[in-house]
N, C-alpha and C positions, 0 to 999 in steps of 0.2 A: 733542574732541566738540563739539559745537555745541547749544547749549538757542532753545527758545525765548522773544522775545523780548515778539513781538506781532505781527498782521496787523491792515495798515490795509484801510480801507476796501475799496478793488479785490484784494485777495485776497493785498498780497503777504505775503510773510511776510519778518519778520524773526528774525534767530537769532546769537546770541553766542558764543566760545569763552570759556575761562577765562581766571584771567590768562597772561600768557605774561611768564615775564623774562626783559628783554634786550638787555646792556650797560646794568646793571640801572635796567631803564626798567622798568614794568609798562606792555604791551600787551596790547587787544583787538580779534580781530579782529573786524569783525561785515558779516554775511552778508546779502543783499537778494534774492529771487528771486519768479517772480511766472507761474504758468504760460499761457501760449498759444498760441492753433490750430498759431504751427511750431513751438512748444520754451521755453521759460523767457528769462524779463528775471533778467538775476542780474547781480549787485557786491556785491565782499568789498571794505573799507575795513581797514585798521589803525591805533586807536587809541591815544596823539595826536595823530601825525599828518597824521592823516584822510587818510591816502592811500590810494587804491583799487589795487589787487592784480588785480581780475577783472572784466571789464566784458564780459557780452555781451549784448547787441541793449538795450542802455539810451543812448535820448538822453540830449542833452546840457541836459535840461530836465532829464527823471529826475535823473538825476546829480545837476544841482544842489539837487535838493530833497533827496534821501536826507543831504546833504553838510549842509544845515539842516537834517533830523530828527539827526543824529550831535549836532550842534553844540547842539541841544536835550533833545538824552536822552544825550551821554556820561556823565556821572556818575551818573547810572542803571544804566546798559550796566552801567560801573567796578563800582559795589556786588554787585551782580548775579552779575556769574563769580565775584569773588572768596568768592561761597558757593555756589555752582556752579545757578546761575539764577535766574526763583523757584519757590517754590516753594507754587502760591498754593492747592493740596489742603489744605494744613493749616491753609488758614483756610475752611474749603465746609463 
């Protein structure tokens, strides 16, 4: 299951998985997706390696932006992945 994390100003949706334990390492998949006239721009990374496992219609510039975004947000994404995503509704 993917949980919403953030929507960027250009409409890019960022979602993350729950914690995935593999070889005693806690991993999280983070998915970036944005619609455009011919389909979708999408990329999926695995943390903590920052490995790209899906890449469709993503420029090198966008890919670098997504990696940098993850470097600044990985600690938060891990925390939300442990608790089942951001639960903003309880604060409203």
